[in-house]
C-alpha positions as CSV (number, residue, x, y, z in Angstrom):
1,M,125.9,55.4,-23.9
2,V,129.8,56.4,-23.3
3,T,131.2,54.8,-19.8
4,Y,134.1,55.8,-18.1
5,A,134.4,53.0,-15.5
6,T,137.1,51.3,-17.4
7,T,139.3,54.3,-17.9
8,P,141.8,55.9,-15.7
9,F,139.7,59.2,-16.2
10,S,136.9,57.1,-14.0
11,F,138.2,58.0,-10.6
12,F,138.6,61.7,-11.3
13,L,135.1,62.0,-13.0
14,I,133.6,60.4,-9.8
15,A,135.5,62.5,-7.5
16,F,134.2,65.6,-9.5
17,T,130.9,64.4,-9.4
18,L,131.3,63.8,-5.5
19,L,132.7,67.5,-4.9
20,F,130.2,68.9,-7.7
21,C,127.5,67.4,-5.4
22,T,128.9,68.4,-2.2
23,I,130.0,72.0,-2.8
24,V,127.5,73.3,-5.4
25,P,124.0,72.0,-5.6
26,S,123.5,72.2,-1.9
27,N,119.6,72.3,-1.4
28,R,119.9,76.0,0.1
29,A,121.9,77.1,-3.0
30,Y,119.4,75.4,-5.7
31,G,116.6,77.0,-3.3
32,Q,118.1,80.4,-4.1
33,L,118.1,79.9,-8.0
34,G,114.7,78.8,-8.0
35,D,113.7,81.8,-6.0
36,V,115.3,84.6,-8.1
37,G,112.6,83.2,-11.1
38,D,110.1,85.3,-8.6
39,F,112.0,88.5,-9.8
40,L,110.2,88.2,-13.2
41,N,106.9,88.3,-11.5
42,G,106.4,91.8,-12.7
43,G,106.1,90.6,-16.3
44,A,107.5,92.1,-19.5
45,D,107.0,95.8,-18.5
46,A,109.2,95.3,-15.5
47,V,111.9,92.8,-17.1
48,G,114.7,95.7,-17.0
49,D,114.1,95.8,-13.1
50,A,114.4,91.9,-13.2
51,E,117.7,92.3,-15.0
52,L,119.0,94.8,-12.3
53,L,117.8,92.5,-9.3
54,F,119.6,89.1,-11.0
55,S,122.6,91.4,-11.6
56,E,123.1,92.4,-8.0
57,Y,121.8,89.3,-6.5
58,L,123.8,87.0,-8.4
59,K,127.0,89.1,-8.8
60,P,129.2,87.4,-5.8
61,F,128.6,84.2,-7.4
62,A,129.7,85.2,-10.8
63,S,133.2,86.8,-9.4
64,G,133.5,84.1,-7.1
65,F,133.3,81.6,-9.5
66,G,135.8,83.2,-11.9
67,A,138.2,83.8,-9.5
68,G,138.1,80.4,-8.3
69,V,138.6,78.6,-11.8
70,N,141.5,81.0,-12.3
71,T,143.3,79.0,-9.3
72,G,144.8,75.9,-9.3
73,W,147.1,76.0,-12.4
74,V,150.7,75.7,-10.7
75,D,151.6,73.9,-7.4
76,R,155.5,74.6,-8.4
77,A,157.6,77.1,-10.5
78,R,159.4,74.0,-12.1
79,S,158.1,72.4,-14.9
80,H,158.2,68.5,-15.6
81,G,160.7,66.8,-17.4
82,L,160.1,65.5,-21.1
83,L,157.0,63.4,-20.9
84,G,156.7,63.7,-17.2
85,F,152.9,64.3,-16.5
86,H,150.5,64.8,-13.4
87,V,146.8,64.3,-12.9
88,K,145.1,66.3,-10.0
89,I,142.3,67.5,-8.5
90,N,141.9,71.0,-7.1
91,F,139.3,72.3,-4.6
92,S,139.2,76.3,-4.5
93,A,137.0,78.3,-2.2
94,A,136.8,82.1,-3.2
95,V,135.8,84.3,-0.1
96,V,133.1,86.9,-1.0
97,P,134.0,90.4,0.6
98,D,131.8,91.9,3.0
99,V,130.6,94.9,0.4
100,D,129.1,92.2,-1.9
101,Q,127.3,90.4,0.6
102,F,124.0,92.8,0.6
103,F,122.9,95.7,-2.1
104,M,120.7,98.6,-1.1
105,V,117.7,97.8,-3.2
106,D,116.3,101.4,-3.3
107,E,119.6,102.5,-4.9
108,I,119.8,100.5,-8.2
109,G,117.2,102.1,-10.4
110,L,114.1,100.3,-10.1
111,N,111.6,101.9,-12.5
112,Y,108.4,99.7,-11.9
113,L,109.2,97.3,-8.6
114,E,109.2,99.4,-5.2
115,L,109.8,98.2,-1.7
116,A,106.4,97.3,-0.2
117,Q,108.0,96.3,3.3
118,G,111.7,96.0,5.0
119,G,114.6,96.5,3.3
120,P,116.3,98.7,1.8
121,E,119.4,96.4,2.6
122,V,119.0,92.9,1.1
123,P,121.2,89.9,0.8
124,T,123.1,88.8,-2.3
125,F,123.7,85.0,-3.2
126,S,126.2,84.8,-0.4
127,G,124.7,87.3,1.9
128,S,122.5,86.8,5.2
129,S,120.2,83.7,4.9
130,S,117.2,85.8,6.2
131,T,115.3,88.9,4.7
132,D,112.4,90.6,5.4
133,A,112.4,92.8,2.1
134,R,109.1,92.4,-0.3
135,L,108.8,93.9,-3.4
136,Q,105.6,95.0,-5.6
137,Y,104.6,96.0,-9.2
138,A,101.2,98.2,-8.5
139,L,99.4,100.8,-10.5
140,Q,96.1,103.0,-9.7
141,A,93.1,101.6,-11.0
142,P,90.6,104.2,-12.8
143,D,88.3,104.6,-9.2
144,G,91.4,105.0,-7.1
145,Q,92.1,101.8,-5.9
146,Q,95.8,100.3,-6.0
147,L,95.9,97.4,-8.7
148,V,99.1,95.0,-7.7
149,L,100.2,92.9,-10.5
150,A,103.5,91.4,-8.5
151,D,104.1,91.1,-4.8
152,F,107.1,88.5,-3.9
153,E,109.8,88.4,-1.3
154,M,113.3,88.8,-2.0
155,P,115.1,85.7,-1.8
156,P,117.5,85.2,1.2
157,G,121.2,84.5,0.7
158,T,122.7,81.2,1.4
159,G,124.3,82.3,4.5
160,F,127.7,80.9,3.1
161,R,130.4,83.5,2.0
162,Y,132.5,81.1,-0.1
163,I,132.1,80.2,-3.6
164,M,133.4,76.4,-4.2
165,T,135.0,75.5,-7.4
166,P,136.2,72.0,-7.9
167,M,138.7,71.5,-10.8
168,I,140.3,68.5,-12.7
169,Q,143.6,68.9,-14.3
170,A,146.1,67.0,-16.0
171,G,149.7,68.0,-17.4
172,V,152.5,66.7,-19.3
173,G,156.2,68.0,-19.9
174,L,157.2,69.3,-23.3
175,P,160.7,70.1,-24.6
176,M,162.1,73.3,-23.7
177,D,161.1,73.1,-20.4
178,T,157.5,73.7,-20.8
179,D,154.6,72.1,-19.6
180,L,151.1,71.8,-21.5
181,M,148.1,71.5,-19.0
182,V,144.7,70.6,-19.7
183,R,141.2,70.6,-17.9
184,F,138.3,68.4,-19.1
185,V,134.9,67.5,-17.9
186,P,132.8,65.8,-21.0
187,P,129.3,67.0,-21.1
188,F,127.0,65.3,-18.6
189,S,123.7,65.4,-16.9
190,F,123.8,65.9,-13.3
191,L,120.7,65.6,-11.2
192,D,118.2,68.3,-12.0
193,Y,121.1,70.7,-13.3
194,G,120.9,69.7,-16.9
195,E,124.2,69.2,-18.8
196,I,127.5,70.2,-17.0
197,Y,130.7,71.0,-19.2
198,L,134.5,72.2,-18.3
199,Y,137.3,72.5,-20.4
200,G,140.5,74.7,-20.2
201,L,144.1,74.8,-21.6
202,G,147.3,76.2,-19.8
203,I,151.1,76.5,-20.6
204,K,154.0,77.1,-18.5
205,H,157.4,77.6,-19.5
206,E,160.8,78.0,-17.2
207,L,162.4,81.3,-17.8
208,N,166.1,80.6,-16.3
209,Q,167.1,79.1,-19.4
210,W,166.9,82.5,-21.3
211,L,168.6,84.4,-18.4
212,P,172.1,84.9,-18.0
213,G,173.5,82.4,-15.3
214,G,169.8,80.9,-15.0
215,A,171.0,77.6,-14.2
216,L,173.0,78.6,-11.2
217,L,170.1,80.6,-9.4
218,P,168.8,79.3,-6.3
219,V,165.2,79.6,-7.5
220,T,163.2,78.5,-10.6
221,F,161.2,81.5,-12.5
222,S,158.7,80.6,-15.1
223,I,155.6,82.2,-16.5
224,M,152.3,80.6,-17.1
225,G,149.0,81.4,-18.7
226,G,145.6,79.5,-18.6
227,Y,142.1,79.6,-19.7
228,T,138.8,78.0,-18.7
229,S,135.3,77.6,-19.6
230,F,132.6,76.1,-17.4
231,G,128.7,76.0,-17.9
232,T,126.1,74.4,-16.3
233,S,122.1,75.0,-15.7
234,A,119.3,74.8,-13.2
235,G,115.8,74.5,-13.5
236,L,114.0,77.6,-11.8
237,N,110.7,75.5,-11.0
238,A,108.8,78.8,-11.2
239,R,105.2,79.3,-9.5
240,P,103.3,81.4,-12.2
241,F,100.2,81.5,-9.8
242,D,101.9,81.9,-6.6
243,F,100.9,85.7,-5.8
244,S,97.7,86.8,-4.9
245,P,96.5,90.2,-6.4
246,Q,94.4,92.2,-3.9
247,G,90.9,93.0,-4.3
248,D,88.2,92.5,-7.0
249,F,90.2,93.9,-9.8
250,F,91.2,90.3,-11.4
251,S,88.7,88.0,-12.6
252,S,89.6,84.1,-12.1
253,D,89.4,83.3,-15.8
254,A,93.0,82.5,-16.2
255,N,93.9,79.6,-18.1
256,E,95.5,77.6,-15.5
257,S,95.8,74.6,-17.8
258,E,98.6,76.3,-19.4
259,T,101.0,75.8,-16.7
260,A,102.6,72.7,-18.6
261,A,104.0,76.0,-21.1
262,W,106.3,76.6,-17.7
263,D,108.1,73.4,-17.5
264,D,111.1,74.4,-19.5
265,Q,112.2,77.4,-17.2
266,K,115.6,77.4,-16.2
267,I,119.0,79.8,-15.4
268,V,121.9,78.8,-17.4
269,F,125.5,79.8,-16.2
270,S,128.7,79.9,-18.3
271,T,131.9,81.4,-17.1
272,D,135.2,82.1,-19.3
273,A,138.3,82.9,-17.3
274,W,142.0,83.7,-18.0
275,T,144.9,84.2,-16.1
276,L,148.7,85.2,-16.6
277,N,151.2,84.8,-13.7
278,L,155.0,85.3,-12.9
279,I,156.0,82.4,-10.7
280,A,158.6,81.8,-8.8
281,G,159.8,78.4,-6.8
282,K,162.2,76.4,-4.9
283,S,161.6,72.9,-5.3
284,L,163.3,70.1,-3.2
285,P,162.9,66.5,-3.4
286,I,159.7,66.3,-0.9
287,F,159.1,70.2,0.4
288,S,158.6,73.0,-2.3
289,V,157.4,76.6,-1.9
290,Y,156.0,78.7,-4.9
291,G,154.7,82.2,-5.4
292,G,153.9,84.5,-8.0
293,V,152.1,87.5,-9.2
294,G,149.9,88.1,-12.1
295,I,146.3,89.3,-13.7
296,E,143.2,87.6,-14.5
297,G,140.0,88.3,-15.7
298,S,136.7,86.7,-16.1
299,K,133.2,87.2,-17.6
300,T,130.2,85.2,-16.4
301,N,126.8,85.1,-18.7
302,V,123.8,84.2,-16.8
303,S,120.9,83.7,-19.2
304,V,117.2,82.7,-18.1
305,E,115.5,80.7,-20.8
306,G,112.0,78.9,-21.1
307,N,108.5,80.6,-21.1
308,F,107.5,82.9,-18.2
309,P,104.0,84.1,-17.1
310,Y,102.7,87.5,-16.0
311,Y,99.2,89.3,-15.8
312,S,98.4,92.1,-17.8
313,P,95.3,94.4,-16.7
314,E,92.7,94.6,-19.2
315,P,89.6,96.8,-18.8
316,A,86.3,94.6,-17.8
317,G,84.0,97.8,-17.5
318,D,82.7,99.8,-14.6
319,G,86.2,100.5,-13.6
320,Q,86.9,97.1,-13.0
321,F,89.6,95.1,-14.8
322,R,90.4,91.2,-15.8
323,R,93.4,89.4,-15.3
324,E,95.0,88.1,-18.8
325,L,97.6,85.6,-18.6
326,K,100.6,86.4,-21.1
327,T,103.8,84.6,-21.9
328,F,107.2,86.1,-22.4
329,T,110.5,84.1,-23.5
330,D,113.9,84.1,-22.9
331,P,113.6,87.4,-20.9
332,L,117.3,87.7,-19.7
333,D,120.6,87.4,-20.8
334,I,123.0,89.3,-18.3
335,S,127.2,89.4,-18.8
336,F,129.1,89.8,-15.4
337,D,132.9,90.9,-15.4
338,G,134.7,89.5,-12.9
339,A,136.3,91.8,-9.9
340,N,139.7,90.8,-9.7
341,R,142.6,92.0,-12.1
342,L,145.6,91.7,-10.0
343,R,146.6,89.0,-7.8
344,A,149.5,87.4,-5.7
345,M,149.9,83.9,-4.8
346,A,151.8,81.9,-2.4
347,G,151.9,78.1,-1.6
348,V,153.6,74.8,-0.8
349,R,153.6,71.3,-1.9
350,I,154.5,68.0,-0.4
351,S,155.6,65.3,-2.8
352,L,155.4,61.8,-2.2
353,P,156.1,58.6,-4.2
354,L,153.8,59.4,-7.2
355,L,151.6,61.4,-4.7
356,T,151.2,65.0,-4.3
357,F,149.6,67.4,-1.9
358,N,149.3,71.2,-2.4
359,V,147.5,74.5,-0.6
360,D,148.0,77.9,-1.5
361,Y,146.6,81.3,-1.0
362,T,145.6,84.1,-3.6
363,Y,145.3,87.6,-2.7
364,A,143.1,89.6,-4.9
365,D,139.5,91.6,-4.7
366,Y,137.9,88.0,-4.0
367,S,140.9,86.0,-2.5
368,V,140.9,82.3,-2.7
369,V,142.1,79.3,-1.1
370,T,142.9,76.3,-2.9
371,A,144.0,72.5,-2.2
372,G,145.1,69.8,-4.5
373,F,146.3,66.5,-4.5
374,G,147.1,64.1,-7.6
375,V,149.6,62.1,-9.3
376,S,152.9,63.1,-10.6
377,L,155.8,61.6,-12.2
378,R,158.9,63.8,-12.9
């Protein structure tokens, strides 16, 4: 087993873990991820409906996280001197816009699931922490009675409109007024979330050296680009026998001893994000200001893995049905494109001996506030 206790990286790994513990897997957010397993109760026929529900419900999480990991790359326009360096922790909060805090469940094109109660406006992941919407998948039996195959409540939101993102970053000065920046957290297991990993690479290059009279300009111009990849997973703890069909259409012969087959259910997130920016700033001995404009993009993949149960109606004679427990495996694999494209950013930095503190604001479809602290030399 690898230990980081004796390395300079240990402080930042511990700090990242504490941040992640505080802002990502809160009990409420973890509960929401578990509840979305109910979207699959409609079974194999309604898996397309489950995909639509997953996409709408998790959209603000995917877009907000993609926006968050694209921030924090710079805290000034100037580069380090040769072999100068920094090691820092960033903490970002992406603001989910009002329009992405809810969706209209009756307008997303469901084919099998229907509103049975409440709605039609239901919260997304970042929306209201209460909802009264309930969905059903029902058929008409030969004798005219309704046969309910799935019946579940839509999960509420977290009631928290901010998507938080911690980040660890280090950088070193190279020749030609260039900084190379890296983000890295080695894969490690965290509570019930499975393995977490993060890595990224960025570069910043001063432009004044290429501009006529650039050395005399009162501000520093630079260009920077960065790429970040992050992944994690969460157990769904789905409850395969949690819904009760109505009437006497189903016998009670389902093999509930098969429940051990559902232990591997999980939802897996991976985000890849990139950004390219033109930065301008003024660095003074203690106080610096910086700002810029740029473009960015992100793609988040959400897959639901494991074995999932569903009940299929089978004729049992005399107009009756028995229920047959069936399984479908790894049912969903969905990709989200981040909401942001153009961005504008402004911030300030305070430099003390070795220590730096900065805060900046990025204006975009998902605006982001970022604060950072760390150690810097030159």
